[in-house]
SEDOVEX-136201 format. One line per 2 residues: their letters; for each residue x, y, z of N, C-alpha, C. Coordinates in pm, whole numbers, plus 50000, padded with zeros to 5 digits. Layout:
<nodes>
A) X/Y/Z/X/Y/Z/X/Y/Z; ... .
</nodes>
This chain:
<nodes>
MV) 49803/49723/48600/49946/49741/48581/50026/49638/48660; 50129/49577/48601/50208/49476/48666/50302/49545/48771 .
SL) 50301/49492/48886/50381/49544/48995/50501/49452/49025; 50622/49516/49029/50744/49436/49050/50806/49476/49187 .
QM) 50870/49373/49245/50961/49400/49359/51100/49368/49314; 51194/49463/49336/51336/49443/49290/51413/49382/49414 .
TS) 51392/49256/49432/51467/49180/49532/51607/49151/49485; 51708/49202/49556/51842/49189/49513/51861/49217/49362 .
GL) 51786/49310/49309/51793/49344/49167/51720/49262/49073; 51649/49152/49127/51567/49068/49045/51425/49125/49027 .
PI) 51372/49141/48900/51243/49198/48882/51137/49090/48905; 51100/49071/49028/51002/48965/49065/50864/49025/49078 .
LD) 50766/48957/49014/50627/49005/49017/50584/49001/49165; 50500/49103/49203/50447/49112/49338/50350/49000/49369 .
SG) 50276/48962/49271/50162/48861/49293/50138/48781/49166; 50064/48680/49186/50023/48590/49071/49940/48477/49126 .
AL) 49861/48417/49046/49783/48303/49087/49877/48195/49145; 49998/48181/49088/50094/48086/49137/50224/48158/49162 .
DF) 50280/48138/49281/50412/48191/49314/50519/48116/49234; 50498/47990/49209/50608/47904/49162/50549/47788/49087 .
VS) 50605/47761/48970/50576/47641/48891/50705/47578/48841; 50708/47447/48851/50826/47370/48804/50772/47267/48700 .
VG) 50863/47230/48607/50837/47121/48518/50944/47017/48539; 50892/46891/48548/50987/46780/48570/50917/46650/48581 .
AL) 50988/46551/48637/50945/46414/48648/50911/46378/48795; 50801/46313/48815/50767/46260/48945/50816/46111/48950 .
VH) 50876/46078/49064/50921/45939/49082/50883/45887/49223; 50891/45760/49246/50882/45708/49384/51013/45642/49419 .
RL) 51064/45677/49535/51190/45630/49582/51171/45521/49682; 51232/45401/49669/51227/45295/49762/51348/45302/49853 .
DP) 51319/45310/49985/51426/45341/50079/51428/45230/50191; 51530/45143/50184/51543/45039/50284/51620/45085/50414 .
GV) 51641/45215/50425/51712/45269/50538/51857/45241/50524; 51923/45199/50632/52065/45173/50635/52103/45037/50574 .
VP) 52004/44957/50537/52031/44821/50481/52049/44831/50334; 52161/44774/50281/52173/44772/50131/52065/44696/50065 .
FR) 52029/44732/49944/51918/44668/49876/51937/44519/49857; 52063/44478/49839/52095/44327/49817/52056/44250/49942 .
KA) 52033/44319/50055/51994/44246/50181/51868/44296/50233; 51791/44378/50160/51671/44448/50213/51559/44351/50217 .
TR) 51469/44357/50322/51347/44283/50330/51228/44373/50337; 51249/44507/50352/51137/44598/50348/51194/44735/50315 .
FD) 51105/44825/50280/51142/44963/50245/51031/45058/50259; 51062/45187/50279/50964/45295/50273/50956/45347/50132 .
VH) 50843/45410/50103/50815/45468/49968/50805/45616/49987; 50896/45693/49921/50891/45841/49923/50861/45888/49782 .
VS) 50774/45989/49772/50750/46049/49644/50846/46161/49624; 50902/46177/49503/51015/46264/49483/51018/46314/49341 .
GG) 51126/46379/49308/51156/46439/49179/51223/46573/49205; 51340/46596/49153/51412/46719/49192/51333/46843/49172 .
EF) 51254/46848/49064/51172/46968/49033/51048/46973/49122; 50984/46864/49147/50867/46857/49232/50905/46897/49376 .
NV) 51023/46840/49426/51057/46861/49564/51061/47008/49600; 51111/47094/49509/51114/47239/49540/50972/47292/49554 .
AA) 50886/47259/49460/50747/47304/49470/50679/47253/49598; 50702/47132/49635/50646/47072/49756/50689/47148/49880 .
NL) 50824/47175/49883/50884/47242/49996/50829/47388/50008; 50819/47451/49900/50765/47586/49898/50622/47595/49952 .
SD) 50540/47497/49915/50403/47491/49960/50391/47453/50104; 50454/47336/50145/50427/47278/50269/50499/47355/50386 .
CF) 50618/47400/50364/50690/47474/50467/50670/47619/50462; 50676/47678/50344/50682/47817/50327/50547/47886/50286 .
GM) 50441/47800/50264/50310/47861/50248/50291/47927/50114; 50372/47891/50014/50357/47955/49884/50266/47874/49795 .
KS) 50207/47941/49695/50121/47872/49593/50207/47819/49483; 50221/47688/49478/50306/47619/49385/50237/47521/49299 .
GV) 50294/47492/49181/50244/47391/49090/50355/47314/49028; 50316/47196/48967/50414/47123/48894/50351/47067/48765 .
AT) 50423/47086/48657/50386/47036/48522/50461/46902/48503; 50392/46792/48475/50458/46663/48475/50373/46557/48409 .
AM) 50432/46434/48396/50357/46324/48343/50291/46242/48453; 50179/46188/48433/50114/46096/48524/50056/45970/48455 .
VD) 50094/45858/48508/50039/45730/48452/49918/45693/48539; 49810/45656/48467/49686/45621/48536/49693/45468/48573 .
YP) 49754/45441/48690/49756/45308/48745/49789/45322/48891; 49789/45216/48973/49800/45230/49119/49923/45305/49172 .
VG) 50037/45294/49106/50159/45364/49151/50137/45514/49123; 50075/45551/49004/50044/45686/48980/49949/45741/49082 .
DL) 49852/45658/49124/49754/45708/49225/49827/45740/49356; 49922/45651/49391/49999/45674/49518/50074/45806/49507 .
IA) 50144/45828/49395/50219/45950/49379/50134/46073/49373; 50018/46069/49298/49926/46179/49298/49870/46219/49435 .
GR) 49848/46115/49520/49800/46144/49651/49904/46224/49732; 50028/46192/49716/50135/46268/49790/50146/46411/49738 .
VR) 50128/46429/49606/50132/46559/49549/50021/46652/49616; 49902/46589/49625/49787/46661/49684/49825/46691/49828 .
AM) 49875/46593/49903/49909/46614/50045/50004/46729/50067; 50098/46751/49974/50191/46858/49989/50139/46999/49940 .
GV) 50014/46996/49891/49952/47120/49856/50000/47175/49724; 50050/47092/49635/50098/47137/49506/49994/47120/49400 .
RP) 49971/47215/49319/49870/47208/49210/49928/47135/49091; 49875/47023/49050/49935/46947/48937/49881/46988/48806 .
FY) 49965/46988/48702/49927/47001/48565/49984/46879/48492; 49894/46779/48484/49936/46649/48435/49909/46623/48288 .
VH) 50007/46560/48216/49990/46495/48086/49963/46353/48124; 49845/46297/48102/49813/46159/48139/49851/46057/48038 .
FR) 49903/45944/48086/49939/45823/48009/49860/45702/48068; 49819/45611/47982/49755/45489/48030/49861/45375/48031 .
HD) 49857/45303/48136/49947/45183/48154/49884/45067/48085; 49973/44988/48014/49916/44871/47935/49902/44747/48020 .
GV) 49931/44758/48149/49914/44640/48240/50038/44554/48246; 50138/44575/48161/50250/44489/48157/50382/44571/48156 .
SG) 50402/44648/48045/50532/44714/48026/50535/44862/48049; 50417/44926/48067/50416/45068/48090/50325/45142/47996 .
PN) 50350/45276/47983/50464/45348/48043/50452/45356/48197; 50563/45389/48263/50574/45380/48402/50610/45512/48470 .
MA) 50574/45518/48599/50634/45617/48689/50766/45561/48735; 50877/45632/48719/51009/45585/48752/51026/45539/48895 .
TV) 51117/45445/48914/51154/45401/49049/51299/45433/49074; 51322/45495/49192/51454/45523/49239/51486/45433/49360 .
YS) 51598/45366/49361/51640/45282/49471/51755/45352/49548; 51740/45372/49672/51840/45455/49742/51853/45415/49887 .
DR) 51958/45343/49923/51978/45323/50069/52054/45438/50127; 52055/45442/50257/52111/45565/50325/52260/45549/50358 .
GF) 52314/45429/50338/52450/45412/50387/52456/45435/50538; 52577/45423/50592/52595/45450/50738/52747/45466/50760 .
GA) 52785/45564/50836/52927/45573/50873/53014/45578/50750; 53113/45479/50746/53210/45477/50635/53152/45416/50506 .
RA) 53029/45360/50516/52962/45299/50399/52875/45407/50330; 52906/45433/50202/52837/45541/50128/52695/45498/50086 .
PV) 52601/45593/50080/52473/45556/50016/52494/45513/49867; 52401/45429/49816/52404/45386/49685/52270/45406/49618 .
VF) 52271/45477/49502/52152/45512/49428/52155/45442/49290; 52046/45379/49249/52031/45333/49114/51883/45346/49072 .
YN) 51853/45316/48950/51718/45354/48896/51661/45241/48819; 51528/45248/48806/51460/45179/48696/51374/45285/48628 .
RS) 51420/45343/48524/51347/45452/48451/51311/45393/48310; 51299/45268/48300/51266/45203/48176/51116/45243/48133 .
NE) 51107/45288/48010/50974/45328/47958/50907/45425/48048; 50977/45523/48097/50927/45629/48185/50841/45728/48111 .
AA) 50722/45753/48169/50626/45841/48105/50681/45983/48089; 50752/46031/48186/50810/46170/48180/50906/46187/48063 .
AR) 50977/46077/48034/51073/46082/47921/51003/46100/47788; 50876/46068/47779/50795/46086/47657/50746/46230/47632 .
LK) 50756/46315/47738/50701/46448/47721/50779/46524/47614; 50713/46602/47535/50767/46673/47430/50703/46813/47418 .
PG) 50770/46908/47338/50709/47034/47326/50566/47025/47265; 50479/47116/47321/50339/47115/47279/50247/47037/47375 .
DF) 50308/46955/47464/50224/46872/47559/50158/46956/47663; 50217/47067/47702/50161/47156/47804/50107/47288/47743 .
NW) 49991/47322/47793/49931/47454/47749/49983/47557/47847; 50102/47616/47814/50164/47707/47908/50080/47834/47932 .
KE) 50017/47879/47822/49931/47996/47843/49825/47975/47950; 49764/47863/47940/49662/47824/48040/49721/47812/48176 .
IF) 49832/47746/48185/49900/47722/48320/49938/47860/48384; 49981/47953/48302/50030/48079/48353/49920/48189/48346 .
AG) 49799/48155/48315/49700/48257/48285/49670/48346/48400; 49674/48305/48523/49652/48392/48638/49772/48464/48687 .
GV) 49885/48438/48624/50016/48502/48666/50101/48400/48735; 50225/48406/48706/50331/48314/48771/50452/48398/48801 .
RW) 50506/48382/48922/50615/48467/48964/50756/48402/48933; 50759/48272/48940/50888/48202/48930/50871/48068/48864 .
FH) 50955/48034/48772/50947/47909/48688/51079/47837/48704; 51074/47702/48725/51188/47628/48760/51190/47492/48692 .
SG) 51309/47447/48653/51329/47310/48617/51468/47263/48653; 51513/47145/48608/51640/47096/48653/51704/46992/48565 .
GI) 51826/46960/48591/51903/46870/48506/51860/46731/48514; 51785/46680/48614/51736/46549/48614/51631/46532/48509 .
FA) 51537/46621/48490/51438/46611/48384/51505/46634/48247; 51605/46721/48237/51666/46743/48114/51743/46617/48060 .
SL) 51781/46534/48161/51866/46412/48125/51781/46296/48077; 51651/46302/48081/51571/46181/48059/51561/46140/47913 .
SA) 51556/46232/47821/51542/46197/47686/51583/46311/47589; 51575/46285/47458/51610/46390/47369/51503/46503/47359 .
TT) 51390/46478/47416/51280/46584/47408/51258/46663/47531; 51305/46609/47648/51273/46678/47776/51343/46818/47784 .
GD) 51459/46823/47734/51529/46954/47732/51450/47057/47648; 51392/47016/47540/51310/47102/47458/51183/47146/47532 .
VI) 51125/47059/47614/51014/47096/47700/51054/47208/47796; 51169/47192/47855/51219/47293/47949/51231/47428/47877 .
VE) 51302/47425/47758/51321/47552/47687/51189/47620/47652; 51095/47539/47604/50961/47587/47568/50890/47650/47693 .
GM) 50896/47581/47805/50834/47631/47926/50898/47761/47977; 51030/47764/47967/51099/47891/48011/51067/48004/47923 .
AA) 51056/47984/47794/51021/48095/47700/50885/48149/47742; 50789/48059/47760/50652/48102/47795/50650/48175/47934 .
AK) 50731/48122/48027/50735/48184/48161/50795/48318/48150; 50893/48344/48073/50954/48476/48059/50855/48568/47998 .
AA) 50777/48520/47897/50675/48605/47836/50569/48648/47932; 50553/48562/48040/50451/48591/48142/50507/48677/48255 .
GA) 50641/48706/48247/50703/48793/48342/50773/48726/48460; 50788/48595/48449/50840/48514/48566/50994/48514/48561 .
IV) 51052/48503/48684/51195/48469/48696/51210/48326/48659; 51314/48283/48593/51335/48159/48547/51470/48094/48620 .
SF) 51452/47982/48676/51569/47919/48743/51584/47779/48696; 51712/47726/48714/51744/47596/48675/51843/47539/48771 .
DL) 51816/47419/48828/51903/47347/48919/51974/47243/48835; 52108/47252/48826/52179/47163/48734/52168/47021/48776 .
NF) 52161/46981/48899/52133/46851/48947/52194/46739/48853; 52324/46748/48837/52392/46658/48739/52391/46518/48796 .
RE) 52338/46427/48718/52328/46283/48750/52400/46204/48646; 52524/46164/48671/52609/46100/48570/52545/45974/48514 .
KL) 52479/45892/48601/52419/45766/48553/52312/45794/48450; 52230/45897/48470/52124/45929/48375/52182/45984/48244 .
WN) 52275/46070/48244/52331/46120/48123/52409/46012/48046; 52477/45925/48117/52552/45821/48055/52465/45722/47975 .
AW) 52332/45724/48004/52242/45631/47925/52228/45675/47781; 52264/45807/47754/52243/45841/47614/52332/45961/47569 .
GG) 52460/45953/47610/52553/46049/47549/52657/46101/47647; 52640/46082/47782/52740/46125/47876/52747/46274/47893 .
QK) 52862/46319/47953/52881/46456/47992/52877/46552/47875; 52934/46504/47759/52932/46591/47639/52793/46625/47597 .
QA) 52705/46527/47602/52565/46554/47564/52496/46639/47669; 52532/46618/47793/52478/46698/47905/52511/46852/47886 .
VH) 52635/46874/47858/52678/47015/47840/52603/47080/47719; 52592/47004/47612/52521/47053/47493/52375/47088/47522 .
VI) 52303/47000/47590/52161/47019/47620/52152/47134/47720; 52232/47138/47828/52216/47232/47935/52250/47373/47883 .
ER) 52350/47381/47785/52382/47512/47734/52263/47578/47672; 52181/47507/47602/52062/47564/47535/51963/47611/47644 .
IV) 51953/47541/47748/51864/47575/47859/51909/47699/47927; 52037/47704/47964/52089/47811/48040/52081/47946/47974 .
RQ) 52071/47948/47839/52051/48072/47768/51925/48144/47809; 51830/48066/47866/51698/48129/47912/51693/48166/48054 .
VD) 51803/48128/48129/51798/48123/48277/51838/48254/48340; 51765/48294/48449/51801/48408/48531/51885/48362/48651 .
VL) 51850/48254/48709/51914/48206/48836/51957/48060/48828; 52082/48026/48844/52134/47892/48843/52157/47843/48989 .
VG) 52126/47717/49006/52144/47657/49136/52221/47519/49116; 52306/47484/49206/52378/47359/49199/52489/47345/49309 .
NE) 52546/47231/49315/52663/47223/49400/52788/47238/49311; 52907/47225/49368/53028/47256/49283/53043/47146/49175 .
ED) 53000/47023/49201/53005/46923/49096/52915/46952/48985; 52790/46998/49022/52691/47031/48920/52746/47135/48826 .
LQ) 52801/47248/48880/52845/47358/48803/52969/47315/48705; 53044/47228/48758/53163/47189/48678/53120/47090/48570 .
KG) 53043/46992/48601/53013/46884/48506/52898/46921/48421; 52801/46988/48473/52686/47030/48393/52718/47144/48295 .
LG) 52804/47231/48332/52832/47345/48248/52973/47332/48180; 53048/47228/48212/53183/47217/48163/53278/47328/48210 .
IP) 53256/47367/48340/53335/47478/48397/53447/47411/48483; 53572/47448/48463/53680/47395/48546/53663/47457/48691 .
GP) 53712/47373/48790/53706/47420/48923/53777/47326/49017; 53772/47342/49147/53843/47259/49238/53802/47116/49240 .
EV) 53885/47026/49270/53859/46878/49270/53738/46848/49365; 53628/46795/49309/53513/46778/49393/53515/46653/49472 .
TS) 53607/46561/49441/53615/46436/49516/53695/46440/49637; 53779/46546/49641/53869/46558/49758/53802/46624/49876 .
RS) 53852/46601/49999/53798/46663/50118/53836/46813/50112; 53739/46900/50135/53764/47035/50120/53740/47099/50257 .
TL) 53774/47233/50265/53745/47308/50385/53624/47397/50365; 53546/47369/50258/53431/47450/50228/53466/47598/50210 .
DP) 53573/47621/50136/53623/47759/50122/53532/47834/50027; 53465/47938/50079/53372/48019/49989/53452/48084/49869 .
KA) 53580/48119/49889/53656/48182/49788/53669/48098/49665; 53688/47967/49691/53702/47876/49576/53572/47865/49503 .
QF) 53464/47871/49569/53329/47857/49501/53296/47986/49429; 53329/48101/49487/53310/48223/49410/53393/48231/49287 .
AV) 53510/48171/49290/53595/48162/49167/53526/48078/49064; 53456/47972/49101/53386/47896/49003/53265/47978/48944 .
IE) 53196/48050/49037/53083/48132/48997/53129/48237/48897; 53252/48295/48916/53301/48395/48818/53317/48327/48683 .
RV) 53363/48201/48678/53379/48131/48549/53244/48109/48483; 53147/48082/48568/53008/48057/48514/52958/48188/48450 .
LA) 52978/48303/48519/52928/48432/48472/53005/48476/48347; 53136/48438/48333/53211/48471/48218/53160/48403/48094 .
KY) 53107/48279/48119/53051/48202/48007/52907/48244/47977; 52832/48279/48083/52688/48311/48067/52663/48448/48140 .
PH) 52708/48561/48074/52693/48689/48140/52556/48738/48165; 52457/48677/48102/52319/48721/48118/52259/48666/48246 .
VK) 52326/48569/48312/52273/48515/48437/52278/48610/48545; 52168/48630/48620/52161/48733/48726/52195/48676/48863 .
GV) 52190/48545/48877/52217/48483/49013/52272/48345/49002; 52358/48312/49094/52411/48170/49106/52420/48138/49249 .
AT) 52364/48025/49288/52361/47979/49423/52422/47835/49427; 52507/47810/49518/52575/47689/49528/52587/47632/49673 .
TL) 52544/47505/49684/52556/47439/49814/52693/47383/49832; 52739/47376/49952/52874/47321/49978/52859/47213/50086 .
RE) 52916/47095/50056/52900/46986/50145/53036/46909/50157; 53080/46897/50270/53199/46812/50299/53147/46684/50366 .
VL) 53166/46573/50302/53113/46440/50358/53222/46376/50438; 53208/46388/50571/53302/46326/50663/53273/46179/50675 .
SA) 53141/46152/50667/53096/46002/50662/52957/46011/50609; 52895/45896/50584/52753/45900/50533/52659/45966/50637 .
SR) 52696/45961/50766/52613/46012/50867/52650/46148/50926; 52762/46202/50876/52817/46324/50933/52870/46413/50818 .
HR) 52806/46521/50799/52849/46620/50693/52874/46758/50753; 52953/46834/50679/52969/46981/50703/52896/47049/50590 .
WS) 52822/47159/50613/52728/47209/50526/52731/47365/50520; 52736/47416/50401/52729/47561/50383/52672/47593/50246 .
AV) 52670/47720/50213/52615/47760/50082/52669/47899/50061; 52670/47932/49922/52713/48070/49880/52615/48109/49770 .
AW) 52604/48241/49749/52523/48292/49640/52581/48424/49595; 52563/48446/49465/52587/48578/49403/52463/48613/49327 .
VN) 52417/48739/49351/52303/48792/49271/52337/48944/49235; 52343/48962/49108/52356/49096/49058/52470/49175/49124 .
GD) 52584/49113/49140/52700/49182/49194/52718/49170/49345; 52610/49130/49421/52628/49106/49563/52647/48957/49591 .
SY) 52726/48929/49695/52751/48788/49729/52740/48769/49877; 52711/48645/49919/52701/48613/50055/52735/48461/50077 .
AA) 52806/48431/50187/52839/48294/50224/52775/48262/50354; 52702/48156/50356/52634/48110/50478/52739/48055/50577 .
PV) 52702/48046/50701/52791/47973/50805/52813/47833/50762; 52906/47774/50830/52930/47625/50816/52877/47559/50940 .
CD) 52795/47460/50923/52741/47382/51030/52768/47236/51010; 52774/47160/51125/52793/47012/51123/52658/46956/51125 .
LD) 52634/46861/51034/52504/46783/51026/52519/46642/51063; 52427/46600/51156/52410/46452/51177/52293/46412/51080 .
VF) 52333/46345/50972/52242/46321/50862/52158/46190/50885; 52029/46212/50875/51941/46097/50879/51909/46045/50735 .
DR) 51881/46133/50642/51858/46098/50507/51901/46215/50416; 52005/46205/50347/52065/46319/50276/51991/46359/50149 .
VG) 51904/46271/50096/51834/46291/49972/51741/46414/49986; 51753/46508/49895/51668/46625/49895/51727/46745/49963 .
GG) 51839/46740/50021/51897/46851/50087/51922/46969/49996; 51969/46950/49872/51991/47054/49772/51860/47119/49732 .
DG) 51756/47038/49712/51621/47095/49681/51569/47173/49798; 51598/47132/49920/51557/47212/50040/51627/47345/50036 .
FA) 51754/47347/50006/51825/47478/49997/51755/47568/49887; 51734/47509/49767/51673/47587/49657/51543/47648/49706 .
AG) 51455/47571/49772/51324/47622/49813/51337/47730/49910; 51423/47716/50017/51441/47829/50107/51496/47958/50041 .
FF) 51592/47931/49958/51653/48048/49886/51554/48121/49796; 51478/48042/49722/51374/48101/49634/51262/48180/49724 .
YG) 51230/48117/49831/51132/48177/49920/51177/48313/49966; 51304/48322/50000/51360/48446/50055/51355/48550/49948 .
LL) 51389/48516/49826/51388/48619/49719/51245/48654/49677; 51154/48555/49676/51016/48586/49645/50944/48666/49749 .
SG) 50994/48661/49873/50939/48731/49988/50998/48869/50007; 51096/48905/49923/51153/49039/49932/51267/49047/50039 .
ET) 51320/48938/50082/51428/48934/50181/51557/48983/50114; 51657/49022/50200/51788/49050/50147/51856/48916/50097 .
LE) 51965/48931/50021/52035/48815/49974/52088/48735/50096; 52142/48802/50195/52193/48731/50311/52080/48647/50373 .
EA) 51966/48706/50390/51856/48626/50455/51810/48514/50362; 51804/48534/50232/51759/48430/50140/51857/48312/50150 .
VR) 51986/48340/50152/52086/48236/50157/52077/48159/50290; 52063/48238/50395/52045/48169/50527/51924/48082/50537 .
LG) 51807/48125/50482/51689/48044/50482/51709/47920/50403; 51766/47927/50289/51804/47808/50208/51891/47712/50275 .
WA) 51997/47771/50336/52100/47688/50408/52030/47617/50525; 51954/47689/50603/51885/47629/50716/51786/47528/50680 .
HG) 51703/47548/50580/51604/47455/50540/51671/47331/50477; 51771/47347/50401/51843/47233/50348/51901/47141/50454 .
AL) 51962/47210/50557/52014/47135/50675/51903/47060/50745; 51797/47124/50775/51692/47056/50846/51629/46943/50767 .
LT) 51619/46959/50630/51562/46856/50554/51639/46719/50560; 51768/46730/50586/51850/46603/50603/51820/46532/50730 .
TF) 51747/46592/50825/51715/46523/50950/51585/46455/50943; 51512/46455/50831/51384/46394/50811/51398/46271/50718 .
PG) 51313/46171/50728/51312/46069/50623/51238/46125/50502; 51284/46084/50381/51216/46123/50262/51285/46245/50196 .
DT) 51226/46280/50081/51290/46378/49997/51230/46521/50012; 51117/46528/50078/51050/46658/50090/51038/46701/50236 .
TM) 51006/46824/50260/51021/46881/50393/50923/46834/50491; 50960/46833/50621/50868/46816/50732/50895/46936/50833 .
AT) 50968/47034/50788/50996/47150/50875/50892/47255/50867; 50888/47334/50971/50799/47451/50969/50884/47580/50946 .
LE) 50817/47682/50903/50883/47804/50869/50954/47861/51001; 50888/47845/51117/50945/47890/51242/51072/47817/51267 .
QV) 51073/47688/51250/51199/47613/51271/51309/47657/51180; 51276/47683/51056/51376/47730/50955/51437/47865/50997 .
RT) 51348/47958/51033/51397/48091/51076/51483/48079/51206; 51440/47998/51293/51514/47982/51418/51656/47927/51396 .
FA) 51662/47821/51313/51795/47762/51286/51885/47858/51201; 51815/47935/51112/51890/48030/51027/51960/48139/51108 .
HG) 51906/48163/51229/51969/48266/51314/52020/48211/51442; 52077/48094/51436/52158/48041/51540/52084/47957/51647 .
GS) 51960/47913/51617/51884/47834/51710/51954/47701/51733; 51934/47635/51848/52001/47511/51878/51898/47398/51874 .
AR) 51947/47271/51891/51865/47158/51896/51812/47126/52039; 51822/47223/52131/51768/47197/52264/51619/47163/52256 .
IQ) 51576/47084/52348/51436/47039/52346/51336/47167/52356; 51233/47162/52279/51131/47270/52278/51014/47221/52370 .
R) 50990/47285/52477/50879/47240/52569/50774/47348/52574 .
</nodes>
């Protein structure tokens, strides 16, 4: 008999061979630190992908059994990426592609400097002939992936934006996950540069609308909710006071358009400079709502903070925590993730829980 826990009213399976599976694209990010790429002489390599990052965080920090369904190219860059996937403890479900030695298909490259102070970070891409963009319905054997049970299934707007077929892969995976009893979530992760390559915001709203019909829990920041769903809201480019009331008003508009959605979680970030942010989060689940505290962040590397929030928030719900505790865990983990280099976590669960409940940065001896 299938056993459920009703966390914040969400019917989450008590157990499964995998706690969490995401579908998305793996990438490698080249990071020259605070030096702009036009002047860079060296860079670090981080393995990333909005959908993978959540799975990696849940495994490495929170000790959950996670997997990722994605494309893998059999060449040295693919080997590098696959090694990092193994190191984070994530179980891969790969569709393999062979590289022709010249033009691909490729594992995408993301170029991202960190900016500093008044100078904003700059992100651009080389996703030419990307293997993940070739993925199409039928490529994954979802019954086999979910055979031992899966509790939570996730994808995001970055993968949806890659081609005319990746949104269909998400819809197919979500339908199979729902049939297996999983909660389904989607992080809007709106990336204007990616959508502009083949249709812009109008296309984004059309694709995402089909996906959201399957979704139980939506995640994003205020810009994601507005641009990805076509929902009006406060001006996202202006400096705000991180007012939770304004964000709950946006969430109400989301729920009016998609009344079947059971939960919406939103990160709030006021960018004072590239190196100094104010950070909070809000969530609504089945009629209950909670706003996290506001904290000031000294940012080392901002990339992945939203995925860090999602991982902590999902962990709280999967672990049977209250909505307040789930939001605090997500808020704390997202904040800590910005203090590390790279896109995935280096935090421990103890550090997350300590920060979530008022711990300071005093030295630990």
